[in-house]
N, C-alpha and C positions, 0 to 999 in steps of 0.2 A: 444828791441832796446837799444843800448848803450847810456849812458849819457855823453860820452866823446865828447867834442867840437872839431871840426876841423878835425876829422878823415874822410878821403874820403870814408871809408867803413861803416860809421854810416848809419842808415836807411835813407829812401829817403828824409827826411826833411832837410838834411844838405845841405843848399844852401846859396847863397849870391848874392847881386846885383853887376853887372859888371859896373864899373865906366867908361863908354865909351861915346865919343861924338857922337851925331847923325849926319848922313850924308844924303844928299838929293838925290844923284844919285842912280839909280837902280843898282842892282848887275849884272854884265856882266861876261861872260866867267867863270862860276862857276868851281872851282877846286874840283873835286870829290875825287881824290886820287893822292897824289904825289908818284911817283915810284922811285925817286932818292935815291940810296942807297950808303952808304959809304962802303969802303972795310971792310970785316967782322972783320979784326983785329982791326979796329978803334972802332967798336961797341962790341967787345968781352966782355968787362966788363958789358955792358948792357944786352947782350943776355944770359950771365951766371947767372944774378941776378934773384931772385924770388920775389923781392920787388914789392908791388902794384904800379901801374902807377896812378899819380894824376895830376890834373890841379891846378895851383896856380898863384899868381901875377896879379889877375884880378881886385882887388879893394883895394885902398890905405887905406880903413878903417879897413882892416883885416891884420893880421900878414902876412908879405911877404912870409912866408913858410906855411901858412894855406891852405891846399888843399880843393877843392870844387868839388862836383859832379854835381851841377847845378847852373845856374845864371838866372836872369830875366832882360830883357832889353826891350826898346821900339823898334818898327820896324825901320830899318835904322841905328841902332847903330853900331859903330865900336869900338872894344875894344881889348886891348892886353891881352896875356895870356902866361904862361910858362908851360912846361910839365916836370915832374920829377918822380923819384922813391921815394916813401914815406917810411921813416924810423921812424915813430912815433915821440917820443920826440927828437930824433936826427935830425929831420928836413927832408928836401927834397933835393935829389941830382939831379941836372938838367940832362936831357937826350938830347944829341946832336940831332938837328933837322934832320940831315942826317941819323939818325938811326930809323926814324919814317916814317910810311906810314899813310897818313891822309884820312879819309872818312867823307863825309858830307851827312846827310840824313835829309829830302828828297832832292833829287837833285834840284839845282837851287835856294834853299832858303838862301844860304850864300856863301861867297867866302873867301878863305884863301890867305893871303899875300904870296908873293914869298918866303920869308924867314921862313914862317910858325910860325909867332909870333903875328899875328893880324887876327881877324875874323870880317868880315863885313856882317851884316844881311840885306837881301832884304828889301827895304823900303815900299813894298806893302803887307807885311804879316799882316793878321788880328790878333787882340788880341785873345789869346788862342792858337795860333800856337806854335808848338814845333819843334826845330831844334836840331839835335844831331851831335856833333863833336866827332869822334872816332880816337884814336891814337893807331896804331898797331906797335909793335916792329918789325923792319925789321930784318929778319934772314933767313937762309936757311930752307927750309921745311915749315911746318905749323907754323903760329904764335902762340905763347903760352901765350902772355899777351896783353891785350887790356885795355886802359883807355877810359872812355866815359864822355863827358860833355853835360848835357841836358840844352838847352837854351829855356826858356819860354818867349813868347812875351806878354808883359803886357802894360796897358795904363800908361800915365804919372803919374797919381795920385797913382796908386799901386806901381810904381817904386820908388816914393818918400818915401813910407812907408818901403819898404824892406831894411833891414840892422839892425845893433845893436844900441840900445838906452840905455843910462845910466840915472838913476834917478837923477833929479836935484832939484825939489822943489815941494811944495804942495800949493794949493789954497783952501780957504774956510774952513779950519780947522787947528787945531794945529798939527804941524809936530811931536810933541812928542807923540801924541795919536795913531799913526798908524805905521805900519812896512812894507813899500812898498818894492818890489824887487829892487835890485840894477841894474840889467840889464834885458832887454827884447830884443830878436831878432825875427824879422819877416822875414821869408824866402820866397822864391818863392814857388808857389804851395800851398799857404795859410797854412804854418806851422810856429808855434811860439815856442820859448824856453824862459824860465823864470829862473832867478837865484838871490837868496839872497847871496849865497856864490860865490863870483867871484874868481875863482882859475883855471888858465890854461884853460882846456877844459871842465870843470864841468858845468852842468846845473841841477837845482833842479827838474824841470819837463818840459814837452813839450806837444804839442797837435795841433789841427787844429783851425784856426780862420776864421771868416767871417767878411767882412767889406764893407760897402756901402759908398764910398767917398762923395756922394751927401748929405746923411742925417747924416753921422757919426756913424750910427748903427754898433755896434761891438759885436761879440760873440766869446767866447773862450771855447773849449771843450778839456780838458786834455785827453791824451791817454796813458801816462806813465811818469816815472820819477825816479830819485834817492830818492827824498823826496817830494812826492806829497801831498799837503794839502788836507784835506777832504772837505773844505768849499769854493772852488773856485766858484764865481758866474758866471752865464752863459752869461749875456749880460751887455752892457754898451754903452758908446759913446766914439769914438776916433776921434780926429781932428788933422790933420797935420797943425799947425799954420804957419809954415814957413819951409824952406827947412831942418833946423836942429833942429826943436822943435816940439813935439807933446804933446797933452793933452788927458788924459784918465779919464773919470768920470763915476760914477754909476757902476763901476766894482770892484770886490774884487779879487785880485790875490791869496788870500788864507792866512791862518794863519800859519806862519812858524813853530811854536811849539805849536800846539793846546792842548797838554797835560799839559802844564805848566800854572800855575796861572799867569795871566797877566792883566794889565789895558788897554792893547791895544785893539782898536776896528777896524772893517773893514773900509777901505777907503770909501766904498759905504754907510755904515751906518752913517759914520761921515759927509757925504756930501762933501768929498774931491775930488779935481781934481788933479791927479798926472801928473806932468810935467817931461818929459824925453827929453834929448838932444842927438842927433845923434853923435856917436863916429866918429872921423876922422881917 
């Protein structure tokens, strides 16, 4: 798995929360595919390109050009999105809506706005449901490029956790005695990323997490990384104290440089509670 943040082609953990308002009306007249095509000459630059197709612009907490392969929303959410060709550090070039054919699976679980820039999820979907929005480049013959957005339906508590959080403070110990990560991202489908070195799309390590919103019980199992500490503790407690603040206790994210002599101790051993604030 790549350690690069933001690439739509990173492994399945690359996800983010869609910041959309909830709606109460059930989805009607589901749009399964739009077949409106622009004249081929208007889409020629798109059809000649080999750049990957990506979704972006779904969450104001992320870079406007950061592509995403999946999002997590509550049932009934309605959120905007954009579609474009991904050119890595150069950013994303928008693809005209008239050059796209849209597909929604399963049928009836969501509807697309007429202009193809907003998706509304059915308000009766149970937690754990998955909806996929696919964008197919419109061209003569067989389509050669498809971009897919996986939408996971979560409960409100899980929705509040998903996103990127920056370290803010400690409670219960000296801040000088520990070395907490600077950023933690909780993605949809229970995937987490941790970084001491905050630089563009870099993450120190990543893995799967479990969390019980009722008890706060939290577990983290690293699965890979660019710089994976050998001493990450398995369990702790995580509490979302308010919409933009969370507290993690009893868990050690790992020693960043374990081979160097240091007076630093683990946050868990020191009895620290790490406080993080959600990025805007």
